[in-house]
N, C-alpha and C positions, 0 to 999 in steps of 0.2 A: 509702712516704710520698708518692711521686708519684701513685699511684692514689688516695690519700685526697684530695689536692689537686684532682685531676680531678673526683672525685665532688662535692666541696664547691662547685666552680665551675659545676656543671650547673644549667641553668635551664629545661630542656625539661619540658613538662607531666608526662610519665611519672615522671621523677625527683622532681618536687615532690609528686606524688600519693603516691608510695611513702613519702617523708619525712613527709608529713602523717599517713599511716596509722600509721607507727611512733610518732609523737608522740602521736597519739590513744590508741594501745595503752598507752604509758607513763603517760599521764594517767589512763587507766581503771584500770590496775593500782594506782596510788596511791589510788584510791577504794574498792578492794575491802573493806577492813576498816572503813570509815567507817559510822557507824550513827546512828539517831535521837538527838537530844539537845535539851534545852531547848524552845524554841518550835516545833521540828519536831513534837513530840507535840501541842502546842496546835492547830496548823493542821490536822493530820491528823484530830483529833477534832471540830474546829469544823464541818467539812463534814457529818459524820454527824449532829451535834446540831441544827444550824440550817438546813442546806441552803445552796446556793451563793449565791443572791440575798440571802437574809436575813442571812447572815454578812457579806457585803460592805456591806450597809446599816448593820448594827450598827457595823462597823469605821469606816465613813465618819462616823458620828455621834459615835463615842466615842474614836477613836484616830488615824486616819491618812487621808491623801488618796491613798495609794499603791494605788489600786484595781487597776491593771494588774498590778503586782507581786504583790499579794495574791491576785488571781485565779489567777495561775500557781502561786503557793505552795500554795493550797488543793488544786489538782489534782495537782501533782507530789508533794506529801508523802504521797499515798495509796500510793505505791510507791517505795521508796528506790532501787531499781535503775533506774527511769526517770530519776530525778535524777542518778544516777551517770553514765549515758550522756550525758544532755544537758549536765551540768556539764563533763564531759571534752571534749565538742564545743565548749562555750563557751570553755574554756581554749585549745583549738586555734585557734578563730576569733580570740581575743585575740592570740595569737602572730602569726597571719597579718596581722591588721589593723595591729599595731604595725610589722611589717616593711613593709607597703604604705605606711604613713605616713612612714617614715624612708628607705627605700631606693628608688631609681628602678627598678632591676631586681631582682626577688627570685631568689636562688639557694638551693641546698640549704645552703650554708655560712651565708648570712645568716639563713635560717630557724632553723638550728641555734644560732647565736649568740643570737638573740632568745629561743629556747626556754630556753636556759641562764640568760640574764639574768633572765627572768621568774621563775625559781625563787629569785631572791634575795629576792623578796617573802615576808614571814613569814606563810605561809598559815594558821598556827594562829590568826591574828586572825579567820579566817572560821569559827571554831568557837564564838565567844563566845555567840551566841544560838541556836546549833544550826547544823550544817553547811548544811542546806537553806535555813533561814530567812535566814542571813547571806549566803550566796553569791547567792541570788536577789535579795536587796535591794541588794547592793553589787557583786559581781563581774559579774553579768549586765548591769546597767546600764553598767558600765565597758566591757565588751566591745561592747555595742550602740552606745555613744557613740563608741568608737574606729572602728567601721565607718562610723558616720554622718559622721565627720570626714574620711574618705578623699578625697572630692571636693575638699577644701580644699588638698590637697597640690599640685594643679596650678593653683592659683588665679592664678599669675603668667602662665601660658601658655594656659590653657584658654579656648576661645572661648565657653563657656557652654552648648554643646550636650550634651545628655544623652539617652541612650536612656530611653524612658518607664519601662521595667522597672527600670533602674538607679536612676533618680530616685525611683521609688516605694519601692524597697528601702531606700535611704538615709533617706528621709523616715519610713518605718515604724520604722526603728531609732532615729531621733532622737526620735520620739513616745514609744516604749516606754521609752527610757533616761531621759527627763526626768521620769519618774514618781518618780525619786529626786531629792530636793531639792538635793543637792550637784551632781548632773549638770545640773539646771536652771540653777543659777548658772554652771557652767562653759560650758554651751551658749550662754547669753545673752552672756557675755563674749567667747567665741570668735566667735560670730555677729556681734556688733557690731563687733569689731575687724576681722574679715575684710571685712564690708560697708563699713566706713570706708575700708579699704585700696582696695577697688574704686572707690569714689567719688572718692578722692583721686588715684589713679594713672590711672584710666580706661583701663587696659590690657586689660580683659576685660569680657565681658558675662555673666559667671557670677554669677547672682543666687541661687544656692543658699544663701549666708550669710543672705540675707533670710528664707528659709524657716526657717532655724535660729532667727533672732530671733523670728519669729512664734510658732513652737512653744514657745520659751522663755518668752515673755510670757504665752501661754495657760496654761502650766504654773504660772507665778507666780500668776496669777489663781485657778487651782484650789486651790493651796496656801493662799491667803489666805481663800477663802470656805469651806473645809472646816471644819465645826464640830469634827471629831475632833482636828484639830491643836491647837486651843485647849484642848480637854479634856485631851489628853495633856500639854501644857505645864503645866497646873495640877496634874495628878497627879504629874509629875516634880518640880515645885517642892516639893510637900508631902512627897514621899518622900526626895529626894536633896539638895535645897538650899532649906530653908525661908526663908532670908534673901535669896533671889535678887532679889526685886523691890526691895529697898532697897540693893542693892549698886551702887556707882558704875560708870560706863562704863569707867574705868581698870581697876577690879578685874576686870571681865569680859574686857577686852582682854588683861590680864596672864594670866589663866587660859587664854585661848585660845592665846596665844603660848607660854606656859610649858609647857603640856601637849603642844603640837605638837613643841616643841624637845626636851622630855624623852623622848618616845616615840622620836624620831629618834636621840637619843644612846643609847637602849637597844639599838638595832640598829646597832651601830657598823660592822659589816662593809660596809654600803651606803656609808656616808661614807668609809671607808678606800679602797674600790675607786674611788669617784667622784673623790676627791681625788688618789689615786695616778695615775689616768689624766690628770687635769687638769695635774698637776705634770709628767708625762711630755711632754704637748703643750707646756707652757711651756718646757721644756728645749730641745726641738728647734726651737721657734720663737724661742728666746732672748727670752722675754717675762717671765722671772722678775725682777720689780722688788722694791724694798724693801718697798712696801706689800703685795705678794703674799706675800713671805717672812713678814711679820708675821702675815698672816691664816692662812697655812699653819701657822705656829708656834702660833697661837691654837687651831686645830683639833687639832693634835698634843697640846697641853697638856690640852685637854678630853678627848680620847680616853684620855690617860694617867690623868686623874682618874677617868674612868669605869672604867678597869681597877682602880684603887685601890678604887673603890666596891664592886666585885665581891668584893674581899678584905675590906675593913673594914666594909662594910655601913652601919649606922646612924651611924657617926662622920662620914662625909662626905655621906651621902644627904640629910640635912636641908637642905643648901645648895640642893637642887633640889626642895624640898617646899613646898607652900602649904597654909594652913589658913584657910578662910573664917570670918570673924567677922560680926557683925550688919551693920556698915557698911563694913568694909574687910578687907583681907588683912594678916596680919602674919607675919613670918618670924623664926625663932629666932636666926639667926646673921648674916644679911646683909640690909641695907635693901632693900625691894622694888624701888626704882628701879634699883638695881645689878643685881638679878636680871632685871628687865625688859630692861635693856640687854644683859645677857649672852645671854639667850635670843633676843632680836631679832637679835643679831650672829650667832648660830648659824644662824638661818634665812636671813638675807639676805646673809651673806658669800659663800656658795657661788655664787649667781647673779652677784654682783659679781666674783668671781674669774674666772668664765667670760667675762664681758665684758672684763676686763682682758687675759686671755690669748688668747682666740680672736677677739675683736673683733665688728664689726657683723654678721658672718655668723651669729653665735650668738643674735641677737635673738629669733627664733622659739622657740629652746630656753629662753631666759631667761623669755620670756612664759609658756611652758608651766609652768615651775617656779613662777613667781610666782602663776599661777592655781591651781596645786596647793596652795601655801601658803594662799592666800586661801580656798579651798574648805574647808580644815580650820579656819582661824580663824573663818570664818562660823559653823560648828557650835558653836564655843566661846561664842557669844552666846546659845545656847539651853540651858536646863537639861537638855535631853534628851541632851546630849553625855556626861554622867556615866554614864548607863545604856548609851549606845552604845559607850563604851570606845574601844579602838584601831582598831576596824574602819572608823571614819570617816577614818582616815589613808590608806586605800587609794589615793585619787586623787593625793595628794601623793607617796606611795611610787612610784607608776608614773610620775609626772612625773620623779622622780629616776632611775628605771630607764631611762626614755627618754633622759635626758641621758647616761647611761653608754653606751648603745648609740650615741648620736650621736658621742661621743668615741672609741669603738672604731672607728667608721667613718672618722673623721678620721685616726686612726693608721694604719689599713690603707691609706688613700689616700696618706698620706705615704710609706709603705714602697714602694708601687707606683711613685710618682713618683721616689723615690730609685733604685729598680731600673732604671727606664727611663733616667734620667740617666746611671747607671753604664754601662748597655749602649751608649748613644749615645757616651759617652766612649771606651769600648773600641773600638767600630767606627771612630771618628774616628782613634784612634791606629794601628789596623791599616792603614787606608787611607793614612796618612801615614808 
């Protein structure tokens, strides 16, 4: 046991390299049996049929502004083993980037914890449009965005000096990641908030957030002028939601919130782990108040209902279903306003509980969670979200996983503090 603890505490380059190599090997082993599916075949054949430039031109005019993503997709889908290697490496980079964002000093133990928590994400969502098509469109931008945000971790202390190579790397990652619309939204919000913090506090000369803002604004412009985005919207409306244009704002807002909440409740283990950790922190900090107990009970009741749903199926599930009509949404058992409040409570109670129990130190984590929620709700205002399915939840999921890692770190720090206090108390008694 002592040897294991020593290994986990190691932070020297050799130990970290060996750990990363082992993680890469495990990721790669998980990819071995994965094969072409869905859009993977489409992109593999498009290159041969139309050529590289013509294919991108057609896609720009008829379907999407994601030219960077689709350029990579056209090339990588020609050989699935290339994708397996690169995707394994992207997952490893994601683990490293999350660790860099959260922990001051990376150790073997912290990397291992991050590696394990990342596996809470339901990776089957990356299968929906084809393994290659979905991961390159969503997982890779998430990884590159995480890398691009690393300089923001030291925004309170950094003097703004960057090595040119580092600045170039982060900027390239930011440009590539914002080819995904959700990442564009996240980058804009994070960039503006960070830049606002710099202007307000005047504690640093770090103007990297301004670069993120500019990249985000350019990406928004590209999204708006792309004829393919409008064409795809029209196609998705005709196929998936013919009444979309006459639906009210409230209907679209409800669909966005309801589907986000329903998907979250489907993967109850993430909520159970997050709430259990938060409750543990609340106990040792003595911050479990009446309103906290009410919200914890609310989540416990929902998780119980979800368990019953798994057994009873259609008897309970209509409570969480929506059916679009020409001008509004109607619900067979419960008025829509009650369901709207229910699902809104599911989404926003968790960050509220974090605030109540952890306090102002948790503000960055709360902002990350709220941005994750907003990134998914934003998709709900487009008819394309129906075709996209659960894969658009990835950014919200990882915001939740980040909060889980944050709370694990708090608990570890609390145990270390208690151990030090105990040791000091023992030494004091011995001397006296």
